[in-house]
C-alpha positions as CSV (number, residue, x, y, z in Angstrom):
1,M,88.6,97.7,92.8
2,P,90.7,98.3,95.9
3,V,94.4,98.2,95.6
4,F,97.1,96.8,97.8
5,E,98.5,99.4,100.2
6,K,101.1,98.4,102.6
7,E,101.7,100.4,105.7
8,T,105.4,101.0,105.3
9,G,106.0,103.7,107.7
10,A,108.8,106.2,106.9
11,L,110.6,105.5,103.6
12,A,114.0,106.3,105.1
13,V,114.8,104.2,108.2
14,T,117.9,104.1,110.3
15,D,119.8,101.0,111.4
16,G,117.7,98.9,113.8
17,A,114.5,101.0,113.3
18,V,111.1,99.5,113.6
19,L,109.2,99.6,110.3
20,T,105.5,99.0,110.2
21,V,104.5,96.7,107.3
22,G,100.9,95.7,106.8
23,G,100.0,96.6,110.4
24,I,102.9,94.4,111.8
25,E,106.0,95.9,113.3
26,S,109.3,94.3,112.3
27,K,112.9,95.3,112.9
28,Q,114.8,96.1,109.8
29,T,118.0,97.7,108.7
30,P,118.1,100.5,106.2
31,K,117.4,99.1,102.7
32,D,116.0,102.1,100.8
33,V,118.0,102.4,97.6
34,L,117.8,104.7,94.6
35,A,117.8,103.7,91.0
36,G,121.1,102.2,89.8
37,S,121.7,100.2,92.9
38,D,123.0,96.6,92.5
39,K,120.4,95.4,94.8
40,R,117.9,93.2,92.9
41,M,115.3,90.7,93.9
42,K,114.5,87.4,92.2
43,Q,112.5,88.0,89.0
44,S,108.7,87.7,89.5
45,A,107.3,84.4,88.3
46,G,104.9,84.6,85.3
47,D,105.9,88.2,84.5
48,T,105.8,87.9,80.7
49,G,102.4,89.2,80.0
50,A,101.3,85.8,79.0
51,D,100.7,84.4,82.5
52,K,97.6,82.3,82.8
53,S,95.6,81.0,85.8
54,R,97.6,78.2,87.4
55,M,95.7,75.2,88.8
56,V,98.0,74.8,91.8
57,K,97.4,75.6,95.4
58,M,98.6,79.0,96.4
59,V,97.6,81.5,99.1
60,N,96.3,85.1,98.8
61,Q,97.2,87.9,101.2
62,D,94.5,86.7,103.6
63,L,96.3,83.3,103.7
64,E,93.3,81.6,102.0
65,E,94.1,78.8,99.5
66,V,93.3,79.7,96.0
67,E,93.9,78.0,92.6
68,S,94.2,81.1,90.4
69,R,96.0,84.4,90.4
70,T,92.9,85.9,88.7
71,M,90.4,87.9,90.7
72,T,87.0,88.8,89.3
73,L,85.1,91.9,90.1
74,E,82.8,89.8,92.3
75,D,85.9,88.6,94.2
76,W,86.7,92.3,95.0
77,H,83.1,92.9,96.1
78,N,83.3,89.9,98.4
79,K,86.5,91.1,100.0
80,W,84.8,94.4,101.0
81,R,81.7,92.6,102.2
82,R,83.8,90.3,104.4
83,G,85.9,93.1,105.7
84,K,89.1,91.6,104.1
85,T,90.6,95.0,103.5
86,K,93.9,94.9,105.4
87,F,95.4,96.4,102.2
88,H,93.7,99.7,103.2
89,M,96.4,102.0,104.7
90,P,95.1,104.1,107.7
91,K,97.3,107.1,106.6
92,V,98.5,108.9,103.6
93,H,100.8,106.9,101.5
94,P,104.5,107.8,102.3
95,S,105.5,107.4,98.6
96,L,102.9,110.0,97.5
97,Q,104.3,112.4,100.1
98,K,107.9,111.7,99.3
99,F,107.5,112.2,95.5
100,Y,104.6,114.6,95.5
101,D,106.6,117.5,94.1
102,R,108.0,115.3,91.3
103,M,104.5,114.3,90.3
104,L,103.2,117.8,90.5
105,Q,105.9,119.4,88.3
106,G,105.2,122.9,89.4
107,D,102.9,125.0,91.6
108,G,99.2,125.4,91.4
109,G,96.1,123.2,91.3
110,R,96.2,120.1,89.2
111,R,93.6,117.6,88.0
112,V,94.6,114.3,89.6
113,F,93.4,110.8,88.9
114,V,93.7,107.9,91.4
115,P,92.7,104.6,89.7
116,M,91.2,101.6,91.7
117,C,91.3,103.9,94.7
118,G,89.4,101.9,97.4
119,K,88.8,104.5,100.1
120,T,92.4,105.6,100.3
121,L,93.1,108.7,102.5
122,D,95.3,109.9,99.6
123,L,92.1,111.3,97.9
124,K,91.3,113.7,100.7
125,W,94.9,114.6,101.2
126,L,95.3,115.6,97.5
127,S,92.1,117.6,97.7
128,D,93.4,119.4,100.8
129,Q,96.5,120.4,98.7
130,G,94.1,122.3,96.4
131,H,93.7,119.9,93.5
132,G,90.7,118.6,91.7
133,V,90.6,114.9,92.5
134,V,89.0,112.1,90.6
135,G,89.1,108.5,91.8
136,N,87.8,105.3,90.3
137,E,86.6,102.3,92.4
138,V,84.4,99.4,91.3
139,V,83.1,98.6,94.8
140,E,80.2,100.9,95.8
141,M,80.7,100.1,99.5
142,A,84.2,101.5,99.3
143,C,83.0,104.7,97.7
144,R,80.3,105.2,100.4
145,Q,82.7,104.4,103.2
146,F,85.2,107.0,101.9
147,F,82.6,109.8,102.1
148,D,81.2,108.6,105.4
149,D,84.7,108.3,106.9
150,H,85.5,111.9,106.0
151,D,82.0,113.2,106.9
152,L,81.6,114.6,103.4
153,Q,78.3,115.4,101.8
154,Y,77.8,114.1,98.3
155,T,75.4,113.5,95.4
156,T,75.2,110.6,93.0
157,Q,74.3,110.4,89.3
158,R,74.6,107.7,86.6
159,I,77.6,107.8,84.4
160,E,76.5,108.8,81.0
161,G,77.1,106.1,78.3
162,M,78.2,103.3,80.7
163,D,77.2,101.3,83.7
164,G,78.2,103.1,86.8
165,T,77.7,106.0,89.2
166,V,79.6,109.2,90.0
167,F,79.8,110.2,93.6
168,K,80.4,114.0,93.8
169,A,81.4,115.8,97.0
170,T,79.2,118.9,97.4
171,D,81.8,121.2,99.1
172,I,85.1,120.2,97.5
173,D,86.3,119.3,94.0
174,L,86.4,115.5,94.5
175,Q,84.6,112.7,92.5
176,L,84.6,109.0,92.6
177,F,83.6,107.0,89.5
178,N,82.1,103.8,90.7
179,C,82.6,101.6,87.7
180,D,84.8,99.1,86.0
181,F,88.2,100.7,85.4
182,Y,88.6,99.0,82.0
183,K,85.5,100.8,80.7
184,L,86.9,104.3,81.3
185,T,87.9,106.6,78.5
186,S,88.9,110.2,78.3
187,D,85.4,110.9,76.9
188,V,83.9,109.6,80.1
189,I,86.4,110.9,82.7
190,G,88.5,113.5,80.9
191,T,92.3,113.8,81.0
192,F,94.6,114.6,83.9
193,D,97.7,116.6,84.8
194,C,98.7,113.9,87.3
195,I,98.0,110.2,87.9
196,W,98.8,108.6,91.3
197,D,98.8,104.9,91.0
198,R,99.4,103.5,94.5
199,G,99.3,99.9,93.6
200,A,96.4,99.7,91.2
201,M,98.3,98.2,88.4
202,A,99.9,95.8,91.0
203,A,96.4,94.7,92.0
204,A,95.2,94.2,88.4
205,N,95.3,90.6,87.1
206,P,98.6,90.0,85.3
207,E,96.9,89.0,82.1
208,D,95.2,92.4,82.0
209,R,98.3,94.5,82.1
210,E,98.3,95.5,78.4
211,K,94.7,96.4,78.7
212,Y,95.5,98.4,81.8
213,A,98.2,100.4,80.0
214,Q,95.9,101.0,77.1
215,V,93.4,102.6,79.4
216,I,95.7,104.7,81.7
217,V,98.1,106.3,79.2
218,P,95.4,108.1,77.1
219,L,94.1,109.7,80.4
220,L,97.4,111.5,80.9
221,K,97.8,115.0,79.4
222,P,100.8,115.4,77.1
223,T,102.5,117.6,79.8
224,G,101.3,115.3,82.6
225,A,103.1,113.0,85.1
226,Y,102.2,109.5,86.2
227,L,103.6,108.4,89.6
228,L,103.5,104.6,89.5
229,D,104.0,102.4,92.6
230,L,104.7,98.8,91.8
231,F,106.3,95.7,93.4
232,E,108.9,93.1,92.6
233,L,108.4,89.8,94.4
234,E,109.1,86.1,94.1
235,N,105.6,84.8,93.8
236,T,105.6,81.1,93.0
237,V,103.4,80.3,96.0
238,F,101.7,83.6,96.5
239,A,98.7,84.2,94.3
240,G,98.5,88.0,95.0
241,P,97.5,90.6,94.8
242,P,99.8,92.5,94.7
243,H,101.4,90.9,91.7
244,G,105.1,91.4,90.9
245,I,106.3,93.0,87.8
246,T,109.8,93.5,86.4
247,D,111.6,96.5,84.9
248,A,111.5,94.7,81.5
249,R,107.8,94.2,81.6
250,V,107.2,97.9,82.6
251,D,109.3,98.9,79.6
252,E,107.3,96.7,77.3
253,L,104.1,98.3,78.4
254,F,105.0,101.9,78.6
255,A,108.4,102.8,77.0
256,S,107.1,103.3,73.5
257,K,104.9,106.2,74.7
258,C,106.4,107.4,78.0
259,N,109.8,108.3,79.5
260,I,110.3,106.1,82.6
261,E,112.4,107.2,85.6
262,V,112.9,104.9,88.6
263,L,112.7,107.1,91.7
264,M,113.1,104.5,94.3
265,R,113.6,100.8,94.9
266,A,113.1,99.8,98.5
267,D,113.1,96.5,100.4
268,R,109.6,96.1,102.0
269,L,109.8,92.5,103.2
270,G,108.1,92.2,106.5
271,D,106.3,89.6,108.6
272,W,103.1,89.9,106.7
273,Q,104.8,89.3,103.4
274,R,106.8,86.4,104.8
275,S,103.5,84.8,105.9
276,W,102.6,84.7,102.2
277,G,105.6,82.5,101.5
278,L,107.7,85.4,100.0
279,E,111.4,85.7,100.3
280,S,111.7,89.1,98.7
281,F,109.3,92.1,98.4
282,W,110.5,95.3,96.8
283,E,108.6,98.6,96.3
284,V,109.5,100.3,93.1
285,V,108.3,103.9,92.4
286,R,108.5,105.2,88.9
287,L,107.7,108.5,87.3
288,L,106.3,108.3,83.7
289,T,106.0,111.3,81.4
290,P,104.6,111.2,77.9
291,K,107.2,111.3,75.1
292,Q,106.8,114.5,73.0
293,T,106.1,113.7,69.3
């Protein structure tokens, strides 16, 4: 499943700077803020964990009318077939680069997981830093495009014990598990020192958030770090993805097992987001670390 990646440009901008959002340039004033700021957006609609499909007319990020916030796996396959992948960022994610050292928590190679990765450039960048990289993506086309785009040779084999295929680079330590994210377990994919979630949870259906957390947390080693990029947005007319999520809901999902630190809350409202009918759009980056028992 591809995830929403917005082309934000530099995270720190100066007054009157041009910030690229979703491939569209818009003039913005500096609005990057750290945790503890009084700046807050309107709370996301339906962010209780009990949100259901709504039979009202809404639009998705392609400005197509839809009646439900829920996307099936076939919907994601269709987006790739139709080339509706504006969510793909043509550069390494700025938040990964900004908070890379916090996620790494020391020197040396790490085993890094990137869920619902699409064909993000982050995979190759992490590999180039000397890490063993594992991605997960349900759309086979996206997996093949990733290797083709980077001119990487690879082999494929069936995933033992489940429906799916592993794409393995032959010359670097990089694998893509082409399968349903919700079928993954540590028995299948192992555990990780770092997880970089650049909008995967934001792309997941809101009703699947508890299931998402139940899959992702056991994949993190007890000494690991989970860098989580989410969004806050007022979404009464926007079907998503991305889907907004509040601090309270993140706490409900993760606080019992993880320490949660908000690293950044930044205003990312641009022309593309306004075209969805949004009045606010905030990027929130958190670092989660397992609580020691």
